[in-house]
NUKEZA-970708 format. One record per residue (C-alpha): x, y, z. Coordinates in steps of 0.2 Angstrom, whole numbers, padded with zeros to 4 digits. Layout:
N
<node><u>X</u><v>Y</v><w>Z</w></node>
...
This chain:
387
<node><u>0046</u><v>0369</v><w>-0160</w></node>
<node><u>0039</u><v>0353</v><w>-0157</w></node>
<node><u>0028</u><v>0349</v><w>-0142</w></node>
<node><u>0043</u><v>0345</v><w>-0127</w></node>
<node><u>0050</u><v>0360</v><w>-0131</w></node>
<node><u>0035</u><v>0370</v><w>-0128</w></node>
<node><u>0033</u><v>0363</v><w>-0112</w></node>
<node><u>0048</u><v>0365</v><w>-0106</w></node>
<node><u>0048</u><v>0383</v><w>-0111</w></node>
<node><u>0029</u><v>0383</v><w>-0104</w></node>
<node><u>0036</u><v>0387</v><w>-0087</w></node>
<node><u>0032</u><v>0379</v><w>-0070</w></node>
<node><u>0021</u><v>0368</v><w>-0067</w></node>
<node><u>0002</u><v>0374</v><w>-0061</w></node>
<node><u>0001</u><v>0360</v><w>-0049</w></node>
<node><u>0011</u><v>0372</v><w>-0035</w></node>
<node><u>0018</u><v>0388</v><w>-0036</w></node>
<node><u>0033</u><v>0383</v><w>-0024</w></node>
<node><u>0038</u><v>0369</v><w>-0034</w></node>
<node><u>0056</u><v>0372</v><w>-0038</w></node>
<node><u>0058</u><v>0374</v><w>-0056</w></node>
<node><u>0066</u><v>0359</v><w>-0068</w></node>
<node><u>0080</u><v>0355</v><w>-0071</w></node>
<node><u>0077</u><v>0359</v><w>-0090</w></node>
<node><u>0068</u><v>0376</v><w>-0082</w></node>
<node><u>0083</u><v>0380</v><w>-0074</w></node>
<node><u>0097</u><v>0374</v><w>-0086</w></node>
<node><u>0089</u><v>0375</v><w>-0102</w></node>
<node><u>0088</u><v>0359</v><w>-0113</w></node>
<node><u>0090</u><v>0342</v><w>-0107</w></node>
<node><u>0093</u><v>0329</v><w>-0117</w></node>
<node><u>0081</u><v>0311</v><w>-0117</w></node>
<node><u>0083</u><v>0293</v><w>-0125</w></node>
<node><u>0073</u><v>0289</v><w>-0136</w></node>
<node><u>0060</u><v>0277</v><w>-0131</w></node>
<node><u>0065</u><v>0266</v><w>-0146</w></node>
<node><u>0082</u><v>0263</v><w>-0137</w></node>
<node><u>0075</u><v>0259</v><w>-0119</w></node>
<node><u>0066</u><v>0247</v><w>-0126</w></node>
<node><u>0079</u><v>0239</v><w>-0135</w></node>
<node><u>0091</u><v>0240</v><w>-0119</w></node>
<node><u>0087</u><v>0221</v><w>-0110</w></node>
<node><u>0095</u><v>0213</v><w>-0096</w></node>
<node><u>0113</u><v>0202</v><w>-0099</w></node>
<node><u>0109</u><v>0183</v><w>-0105</w></node>
<node><u>0115</u><v>0171</v><w>-0091</w></node>
<node><u>0129</u><v>0159</v><w>-0098</w></node>
<node><u>0121</u><v>0139</v><w>-0102</w></node>
<node><u>0133</u><v>0127</v><w>-0098</w></node>
<node><u>0133</u><v>0114</v><w>-0114</w></node>
<node><u>0125</u><v>0099</v><w>-0105</w></node>
<node><u>0125</u><v>0089</v><w>-0121</w></node>
<node><u>0145</u><v>0092</v><w>-0122</w></node>
<node><u>0148</u><v>0087</v><w>-0104</w></node>
<node><u>0136</u><v>0072</v><w>-0106</w></node>
<node><u>0144</u><v>0064</v><w>-0120</w></node>
<node><u>0161</u><v>0067</v><w>-0111</w></node>
<node><u>0155</u><v>0058</v><w>-0095</w></node>
<node><u>0150</u><v>0043</v><w>-0106</w></node>
<node><u>0167</u><v>0043</v><w>-0116</w></node>
<node><u>0175</u><v>0044</v><w>-0097</w></node>
<node><u>0165</u><v>0032</v><w>-0093</w></node>
<node><u>0169</u><v>0019</v><w>-0109</w></node>
<node><u>0188</u><v>0022</v><w>-0104</w></node>
<node><u>0185</u><v>0020</v><w>-0087</w></node>
<node><u>0178</u><v>0004</v><w>-0089</w></node>
<node><u>0189</u><v>-0004</v><w>-0103</w></node>
<node><u>0202</u><v>-0001</v><w>-0092</w></node>
<node><u>0193</u><v>-0010</v><w>-0079</w></node>
<node><u>0189</u><v>-0024</v><w>-0090</w></node>
<node><u>0204</u><v>-0025</v><w>-0096</w></node>
<node><u>0213</u><v>-0027</v><w>-0079</w></node>
<node><u>0201</u><v>-0038</v><w>-0071</w></node>
<node><u>0200</u><v>-0052</v><w>-0082</w></node>
<node><u>0217</u><v>-0058</v><w>-0079</w></node>
<node><u>0210</u><v>-0063</v><w>-0062</w></node>
<node><u>0197</u><v>-0074</v><w>-0055</w></node>
<node><u>0192</u><v>-0070</v><w>-0037</w></node>
<node><u>0181</u><v>-0076</v><w>-0023</w></node>
<node><u>0175</u><v>-0074</v><w>-0005</w></node>
<node><u>0169</u><v>-0091</v><w>-0003</w></node>
<node><u>0186</u><v>-0096</v><w>0006</w></node>
<node><u>0197</u><v>-0102</v><w>0021</w></node>
<node><u>0211</u><v>-0106</v><w>0031</w></node>
<node><u>0212</u><v>-0126</v><w>0033</w></node>
<node><u>0226</u><v>-0136</v><w>0039</w></node>
<node><u>0231</u><v>-0153</v><w>0051</w></node>
<node><u>0222</u><v>-0152</v><w>0068</w></node>
<node><u>0228</u><v>-0167</v><w>0078</w></node>
<node><u>0215</u><v>-0172</v><w>0091</w></node>
<node><u>0227</u><v>-0181</v><w>0107</w></node>
<node><u>0216</u><v>-0194</v><w>0116</w></node>
<node><u>0225</u><v>-0206</v><w>0129</w></node>
<node><u>0229</u><v>-0225</v><w>0122</w></node>
<node><u>0227</u><v>-0234</v><w>0139</w></node>
<node><u>0211</u><v>-0227</v><w>0153</w></node>
<node><u>0221</u><v>-0222</v><w>0170</w></node>
<node><u>0219</u><v>-0207</v><w>0182</w></node>
<node><u>0225</u><v>-0190</v><w>0175</w></node>
<node><u>0241</u><v>-0186</v><w>0187</w></node>
<node><u>0248</u><v>-0167</v><w>0179</w></node>
<node><u>0242</u><v>-0158</v><w>0166</w></node>
<node><u>0259</u><v>-0147</v><w>0160</w></node>
<node><u>0251</u><v>-0138</v><w>0146</w></node>
<node><u>0237</u><v>-0122</v><w>0144</w></node>
<node><u>0224</u><v>-0119</v><w>0130</w></node>
<node><u>0231</u><v>-0109</v><w>0116</w></node>
<node><u>0251</u><v>-0111</v><w>0120</w></node>
<node><u>0264</u><v>-0118</v><w>0108</w></node>
<node><u>0272</u><v>-0135</v><w>0112</w></node>
<node><u>0285</u><v>-0143</v><w>0102</w></node>
<node><u>0285</u><v>-0158</v><w>0096</w></node>
<node><u>0292</u><v>-0174</v><w>0109</w></node>
<node><u>0285</u><v>-0158</v><w>0123</w></node>
<node><u>0277</u><v>-0170</v><w>0138</w></node>
<node><u>0257</u><v>-0164</v><w>0138</w></node>
<node><u>0249</u><v>-0175</v><w>0151</w></node>
<node><u>0254</u><v>-0189</v><w>0161</w></node>
<node><u>0244</u><v>-0202</v><w>0170</w></node>
<node><u>0244</u><v>-0212</v><w>0184</w></node>
<node><u>0257</u><v>-0229</v><w>0180</w></node>
<node><u>0255</u><v>-0238</v><w>0195</w></node>
<node><u>0246</u><v>-0253</v><w>0185</w></node>
<node><u>0254</u><v>-0253</v><w>0172</w></node>
<node><u>0269</u><v>-0253</v><w>0182</w></node>
<node><u>0265</u><v>-0267</v><w>0190</w></node>
<node><u>0259</u><v>-0276</v><w>0174</w></node>
<node><u>0276</u><v>-0272</v><w>0167</w></node>
<node><u>0284</u><v>-0284</v><w>0183</w></node>
<node><u>0273</u><v>-0295</v><w>0182</w></node>
<node><u>0276</u><v>-0299</v><w>0162</w></node>
<node><u>0295</u><v>-0298</v><w>0166</w></node>
<node><u>0292</u><v>-0312</v><w>0178</w></node>
<node><u>0282</u><v>-0323</v><w>0168</w></node>
<node><u>0296</u><v>-0322</v><w>0152</w></node>
<node><u>0308</u><v>-0327</v><w>0165</w></node>
<node><u>0300</u><v>-0341</v><w>0171</w></node>
<node><u>0297</u><v>-0348</v><w>0153</w></node>
<node><u>0316</u><v>-0344</v><w>0149</w></node>
<node><u>0320</u><v>-0357</v><w>0164</w></node>
<node><u>0308</u><v>-0371</v><w>0156</w></node>
<node><u>0318</u><v>-0367</v><w>0138</w></node>
<node><u>0334</u><v>-0370</v><w>0146</w></node>
<node><u>0327</u><v>-0386</v><w>0152</w></node>
<node><u>0319</u><v>-0391</v><w>0138</w></node>
<node><u>0336</u><v>-0388</v><w>0128</w></node>
<node><u>0344</u><v>-0398</v><w>0142</w></node>
<node><u>0334</u><v>-0413</v><w>0140</w></node>
<node><u>0338</u><v>-0412</v><w>0121</w></node>
<node><u>0357</u><v>-0414</v><w>0124</w></node>
<node><u>0353</u><v>-0428</v><w>0135</w></node>
<node><u>0342</u><v>-0437</v><w>0124</w></node>
<node><u>0353</u><v>-0435</v><w>0111</w></node>
<node><u>0368</u><v>-0443</v><w>0119</w></node>
<node><u>0357</u><v>-0456</v><w>0123</w></node>
<node><u>0354</u><v>-0457</v><w>0106</w></node>
<node><u>0373</u><v>-0460</v><w>0100</w></node>
<node><u>0374</u><v>-0473</v><w>0116</w></node>
<node><u>0362</u><v>-0483</v><w>0107</w></node>
<node><u>0370</u><v>-0484</v><w>0092</w></node>
<node><u>0386</u><v>-0488</v><w>0097</w></node>
<node><u>0377</u><v>-0505</v><w>0106</w></node>
<node><u>0368</u><v>-0505</v><w>0091</w></node>
<node><u>0385</u><v>-0506</v><w>0080</w></node>
<node><u>0392</u><v>-0520</v><w>0093</w></node>
<node><u>0378</u><v>-0530</v><w>0093</w></node>
<node><u>0378</u><v>-0528</v><w>0073</w></node>
<node><u>0397</u><v>-0535</v><w>0074</w></node>
<node><u>0393</u><v>-0548</v><w>0086</w></node>
<node><u>0381</u><v>-0555</v><w>0076</w></node>
<node><u>0391</u><v>-0553</v><w>0058</w></node>
<node><u>0404</u><v>-0563</v><w>0067</w></node>
<node><u>0393</u><v>-0577</v><w>0075</w></node>
<node><u>0384</u><v>-0579</v><w>0057</w></node>
<node><u>0402</u><v>-0582</v><w>0050</w></node>
<node><u>0404</u><v>-0594</v><w>0063</w></node>
<node><u>0389</u><v>-0604</v><w>0062</w></node>
<node><u>0391</u><v>-0605</v><w>0042</w></node>
<node><u>0409</u><v>-0610</v><w>0045</w></node>
<node><u>0400</u><v>-0625</v><w>0054</w></node>
<node><u>0389</u><v>-0629</v><w>0044</w></node>
<node><u>0400</u><v>-0630</v><w>0030</w></node>
<node><u>0412</u><v>-0643</v><w>0039</w></node>
<node><u>0410</u><v>-0661</v><w>0035</w></node>
<node><u>0400</u><v>-0672</v><w>0044</w></node>
<node><u>0414</u><v>-0680</v><w>0053</w></node>
<node><u>0426</u><v>-0666</v><w>0056</w></node>
<node><u>0410</u><v>-0656</v><w>0067</w></node>
<node><u>0400</u><v>-0661</v><w>0084</w></node>
<node><u>0385</u><v>-0657</v><w>0086</w></node>
<node><u>0386</u><v>-0648</v><w>0102</w></node>
<node><u>0399</u><v>-0635</v><w>0091</w></node>
<node><u>0384</u><v>-0633</v><w>0081</w></node>
<node><u>0376</u><v>-0630</v><w>0094</w></node>
<node><u>0384</u><v>-0618</v><w>0103</w></node>
<node><u>0385</u><v>-0608</v><w>0085</w></node>
<node><u>0369</u><v>-0606</v><w>0081</w></node>
<node><u>0364</u><v>-0600</v><w>0099</w></node>
<node><u>0377</u><v>-0586</v><w>0096</w></node>
<node><u>0372</u><v>-0581</v><w>0079</w></node>
<node><u>0353</u><v>-0580</v><w>0089</w></node>
<node><u>0359</u><v>-0572</v><w>0102</w></node>
<node><u>0368</u><v>-0560</v><w>0094</w></node>
<node><u>0354</u><v>-0557</v><w>0081</w></node>
<node><u>0344</u><v>-0554</v><w>0097</w></node>
<node><u>0355</u><v>-0541</v><w>0104</w></node>
<node><u>0356</u><v>-0532</v><w>0089</w></node>
<node><u>0338</u><v>-0531</v><w>0089</w></node>
<node><u>0336</u><v>-0526</v><w>0107</w></node>
<node><u>0350</u><v>-0511</v><w>0102</w></node>
<node><u>0338</u><v>-0507</v><w>0088</w></node>
<node><u>0325</u><v>-0502</v><w>0101</w></node>
<node><u>0333</u><v>-0492</v><w>0113</w></node>
<node><u>0341</u><v>-0482</v><w>0098</w></node>
<node><u>0323</u><v>-0480</v><w>0092</w></node>
<node><u>0317</u><v>-0474</v><w>0110</w></node>
<node><u>0333</u><v>-0463</v><w>0113</w></node>
<node><u>0329</u><v>-0452</v><w>0095</w></node>
<node><u>0310</u><v>-0454</v><w>0101</w></node>
<node><u>0317</u><v>-0445</v><w>0118</w></node>
<node><u>0323</u><v>-0433</v><w>0106</w></node>
<node><u>0309</u><v>-0427</v><w>0096</w></node>
<node><u>0299</u><v>-0427</v><w>0111</w></node>
<node><u>0313</u><v>-0413</v><w>0119</w></node>
<node><u>0315</u><v>-0404</v><w>0104</w></node>
<node><u>0294</u><v>-0402</v><w>0104</w></node>
<node><u>0297</u><v>-0397</v><w>0121</w></node>
<node><u>0310</u><v>-0384</v><w>0117</w></node>
<node><u>0299</u><v>-0377</v><w>0101</w></node>
<node><u>0284</u><v>-0377</v><w>0113</w></node>
<node><u>0296</u><v>-0365</v><w>0125</w></node>
<node><u>0302</u><v>-0355</v><w>0114</w></node>
<node><u>0282</u><v>-0350</v><w>0107</w></node>
<node><u>0280</u><v>-0349</v><w>0124</w></node>
<node><u>0295</u><v>-0338</v><w>0128</w></node>
<node><u>0290</u><v>-0326</v><w>0112</w></node>
<node><u>0273</u><v>-0323</v><w>0120</w></node>
<node><u>0279</u><v>-0319</v><w>0138</w></node>
<node><u>0291</u><v>-0307</v><w>0126</w></node>
<node><u>0276</u><v>-0298</v><w>0118</w></node>
<node><u>0268</u><v>-0296</v><w>0132</w></node>
<node><u>0284</u><v>-0288</v><w>0143</w></node>
<node><u>0282</u><v>-0276</v><w>0126</w></node>
<node><u>0265</u><v>-0272</v><w>0127</w></node>
<node><u>0267</u><v>-0270</v><w>0146</w></node>
<node><u>0281</u><v>-0257</v><w>0141</w></node>
<node><u>0271</u><v>-0251</v><w>0130</w></node>
<node><u>0258</u><v>-0249</v><w>0139</w></node>
<node><u>0269</u><v>-0241</v><w>0153</w></node>
<node><u>0274</u><v>-0228</v><w>0140</w></node>
<node><u>0256</u><v>-0222</v><w>0136</w></node>
<node><u>0255</u><v>-0215</v><w>0154</w></node>
<node><u>0265</u><v>-0200</v><w>0148</w></node>
<node><u>0259</u><v>-0193</v><w>0133</w></node>
<node><u>0269</u><v>-0181</v><w>0121</w></node>
<node><u>0266</u><v>-0167</v><w>0107</w></node>
<node><u>0267</u><v>-0177</v><w>0092</w></node>
<node><u>0270</u><v>-0160</v><w>0082</w></node>
<node><u>0274</u><v>-0140</v><w>0084</w></node>
<node><u>0258</u><v>-0133</v><w>0087</w></node>
<node><u>0248</u><v>-0125</v><w>0096</w></node>
<node><u>0234</u><v>-0132</v><w>0110</w></node>
<node><u>0216</u><v>-0129</v><w>0107</w></node>
<node><u>0201</u><v>-0136</v><w>0116</w></node>
<node><u>0207</u><v>-0142</v><w>0132</w></node>
<node><u>0198</u><v>-0153</v><w>0140</w></node>
<node><u>0207</u><v>-0162</v><w>0155</w></node>
<node><u>0211</u><v>-0157</v><w>0172</w></node>
<node><u>0223</u><v>-0166</v><w>0185</w></node>
<node><u>0209</u><v>-0180</v><w>0194</w></node>
<node><u>0201</u><v>-0184</v><w>0178</w></node>
<node><u>0199</u><v>-0203</v><w>0175</w></node>
<node><u>0202</u><v>-0206</v><w>0156</w></node>
<node><u>0199</u><v>-0216</v><w>0143</w></node>
<node><u>0203</u><v>-0219</v><w>0126</w></node>
<node><u>0188</u><v>-0212</v><w>0120</w></node>
<node><u>0189</u><v>-0197</v><w>0127</w></node>
<node><u>0198</u><v>-0181</v><w>0117</w></node>
<node><u>0211</u><v>-0169</v><w>0130</w></node>
<node><u>0213</u><v>-0158</v><w>0118</w></node>
<node><u>0219</u><v>-0156</v><w>0099</w></node>
<node><u>0236</u><v>-0146</v><w>0093</w></node>
<node><u>0236</u><v>-0136</v><w>0076</w></node>
<node><u>0253</u><v>-0136</v><w>0068</w></node>
<node><u>0258</u><v>-0121</v><w>0061</w></node>
<node><u>0259</u><v>-0127</v><w>0042</w></node>
<node><u>0240</u><v>-0121</v><w>0036</w></node>
<node><u>0235</u><v>-0118</v><w>0017</w></node>
<node><u>0221</u><v>-0111</v><w>0008</w></node>
<node><u>0202</u><v>-0121</v><w>0002</w></node>
<node><u>0195</u><v>-0108</v><w>-0011</w></node>
<node><u>0177</u><v>-0115</v><w>-0018</w></node>
<node><u>0177</u><v>-0106</v><w>-0034</w></node>
<node><u>0163</u><v>-0106</v><w>-0045</w></node>
<node><u>0167</u><v>-0122</v><w>-0063</w></node>
<node><u>0165</u><v>-0104</v><w>-0074</w></node>
<node><u>0179</u><v>-0097</v><w>-0067</w></node>
<node><u>0190</u><v>-0113</v><w>-0070</w></node>
<node><u>0193</u><v>-0112</v><w>-0090</w></node>
<node><u>0212</u><v>-0103</v><w>-0087</w></node>
<node><u>0215</u><v>-0109</v><w>-0069</w></node>
<node><u>0230</u><v>-0119</v><w>-0069</w></node>
<node><u>0243</u><v>-0124</v><w>-0055</w></node>
<node><u>0257</u><v>-0114</v><w>-0052</w></node>
<node><u>0248</u><v>-0098</v><w>-0055</w></node>
<node><u>0252</u><v>-0084</v><w>-0043</w></node>
<node><u>0238</u><v>-0079</v><w>-0032</w></node>
<node><u>0236</u><v>-0065</v><w>-0018</w></node>
<node><u>0227</u><v>-0069</v><w>0000</w></node>
<node><u>0217</u><v>-0054</v><w>0010</w></node>
<node><u>0213</u><v>-0058</v><w>0027</w></node>
<node><u>0197</u><v>-0052</v><w>0035</w></node>
<node><u>0207</u><v>-0053</v><w>0050</w></node>
<node><u>0223</u><v>-0044</v><w>0044</w></node>
<node><u>0216</u><v>-0029</v><w>0033</w></node>
<node><u>0230</u><v>-0021</v><w>0030</w></node>
<node><u>0240</u><v>-0036</v><w>0026</w></node>
<node><u>0241</u><v>-0046</v><w>0010</w></node>
<node><u>0252</u><v>-0063</v><w>0008</w></node>
<node><u>0255</u><v>-0072</v><w>-0006</w></node>
<node><u>0251</u><v>-0089</v><w>-0013</w></node>
<node><u>0251</u><v>-0100</v><w>-0028</w></node>
<node><u>0239</u><v>-0113</v><w>-0033</w></node>
<node><u>0243</u><v>-0131</v><w>-0027</w></node>
<node><u>0229</u><v>-0142</v><w>-0035</w></node>
<node><u>0212</u><v>-0144</v><w>-0042</w></node>
<node><u>0199</u><v>-0155</v><w>-0034</w></node>
<node><u>0194</u><v>-0166</v><w>-0045</w></node>
<node><u>0174</u><v>-0167</v><w>-0041</w></node>
<node><u>0164</u><v>-0153</v><w>-0033</w></node>
<node><u>0159</u><v>-0149</v><w>-0016</w></node>
<node><u>0141</u><v>-0155</v><w>-0018</w></node>
<node><u>0146</u><v>-0172</v><w>-0026</w></node>
<node><u>0157</u><v>-0177</v><w>-0010</w></node>
<node><u>0143</u><v>-0171</v><w>0002</w></node>
<node><u>0137</u><v>-0182</v><w>0015</w></node>
<node><u>0120</u><v>-0182</v><w>0004</w></node>
<node><u>0124</u><v>-0178</v><w>-0015</w></node>
<node><u>0111</u><v>-0170</v><w>-0022</w></node>
<node><u>0099</u><v>-0182</v><w>-0035</w></node>
<node><u>0094</u><v>-0176</v><w>-0050</w></node>
<node><u>0086</u><v>-0192</v><w>-0056</w></node>
<node><u>0068</u><v>-0186</v><w>-0049</w></node>
<node><u>0065</u><v>-0172</v><w>-0064</w></node>
<node><u>0065</u><v>-0158</v><w>-0052</w></node>
<node><u>0080</u><v>-0152</v><w>-0061</w></node>
<node><u>0086</u><v>-0134</v><w>-0059</w></node>
<node><u>0104</u><v>-0131</v><w>-0064</w></node>
<node><u>0116</u><v>-0123</v><w>-0051</w></node>
<node><u>0134</u><v>-0115</v><w>-0053</w></node>
<node><u>0141</u><v>-0131</v><w>-0044</w></node>
<node><u>0158</u><v>-0124</v><w>-0033</w></node>
<node><u>0176</u><v>-0132</v><w>-0033</w></node>
<node><u>0189</u><v>-0132</v><w>-0019</w></node>
<node><u>0205</u><v>-0124</v><w>-0026</w></node>
<node><u>0220</u><v>-0130</v><w>-0014</w></node>
<node><u>0233</u><v>-0113</v><w>-0013</w></node>
<node><u>0249</u><v>-0114</v><w>-0003</w></node>
<node><u>0257</u><v>-0098</v><w>0005</w></node>
<node><u>0275</u><v>-0095</v><w>-0002</w></node>
<node><u>0280</u><v>-0091</v><w>0014</w></node>
<node><u>0279</u><v>-0097</v><w>0034</w></node>
<node><u>0267</u><v>-0086</v><w>0037</w></node>
<node><u>0266</u><v>-0092</v><w>0056</w></node>
<node><u>0283</u><v>-0089</v><w>0059</w></node>
<node><u>0276</u><v>-0071</v><w>0060</w></node>
<node><u>0268</u><v>-0070</v><w>0077</w></node>
<node><u>0258</u><v>-0054</v><w>0073</w></node>
<node><u>0246</u><v>-0063</v><w>0057</w></node>
<node><u>0244</u><v>-0080</v><w>0064</w></node>
<node><u>0234</u><v>-0088</v><w>0052</w></node>
<node><u>0222</u><v>-0101</v><w>0059</w></node>
<node><u>0212</u><v>-0115</v><w>0052</w></node>
<node><u>0194</u><v>-0107</v><w>0048</w></node>
<node><u>0200</u><v>-0092</v><w>0046</w></node>
<node><u>0189</u><v>-0083</v><w>0030</w></node>
<node><u>0201</u><v>-0076</v><w>0018</w></node>
<node><u>0197</u><v>-0069</v><w>-0002</w></node>
<node><u>0210</u><v>-0078</v><w>-0015</w></node>
<node><u>0214</u><v>-0067</v><w>-0028</w></node>
<node><u>0222</u><v>-0078</v><w>-0044</w></node>
<node><u>0233</u><v>-0069</v><w>-0058</w></node>
<node><u>0226</u><v>-0084</v><w>-0072</w></node>
<node><u>0233</u><v>-0074</v><w>-0087</w></node>
<node><u>0250</u><v>-0064</v><w>-0089</w></node>
<node><u>0254</u><v>-0051</v><w>-0100</w></node>
<node><u>0267</u><v>-0051</v><w>-0110</w></node>
């Protein structure tokens, strides 16, 4: 028997008399696991993730996502340097006057032809009446001058008739004188010859006198015509003065030149305004987008390309537009003080080129999404179309 069996059969331990017998002593043999088997039993190994595989998978996913993103993004060009633009019509009076009434308020929509402001018309009404009186006076002078022309022309006609009678008498006197002069000396008397000579000279004098009266009458006609011409000139000036007075009186009623919204109102009843005063401005409904793209973004950009316009004020509503035109020059070239690169201190800077984008619809027909000049937008232009 081995040592373990001897120890089991030896009975209770000597360390204490009251000790209970071991199970081996009470019930016989107990099987013990060998020490070598106990040492080979270890805790279960923890499962480690395949780090390399996960890393490679992530790289593949990122590469695919990047490729898809690039394929999508390369079809578009966008910028955040863009804003809504539109016409702004300043309203100023054409004549100086006191404001009688103001019929509009800030941010109100007005229609073309609607009365906005009325000025005191008293001075301009009086000026119109004065101009009308002057015009009537000139018309009277013109009628008088035209009558003078008719009278002078009658005198010319009379003088011509007298000249004709005198000329006939002269012709008869000339023939009579020649007849007497041609007679035989024995058949004519000196008295008859003297009478014929006197008659001929008298008729010649009457012809000369008639010619002088005709010239005088013709001069009077020319003078009368000159008076008519002067009166016509005065009448044209009087009519122009009347027309100017009517226009100035009309300027006392200021009307809207276009449909739009009233902005920057700076006028009240009782103020004295001059043509240098800006009363307010009208912003029409028609708007567009000016987008400043980098020059490196223009390679594929063309007129007619479609645009998606995101407006900062309406983040949940995008607008559709179309590229209208590309400015023939960068923004810096048309600035008040263009950059001067001839000094030698040159630093290359990517320039911006303004691109005009029009909306595909009447955007301001929707009163819930009104677009006003100056609002920030972010346009995205599709520069490639996939077939």
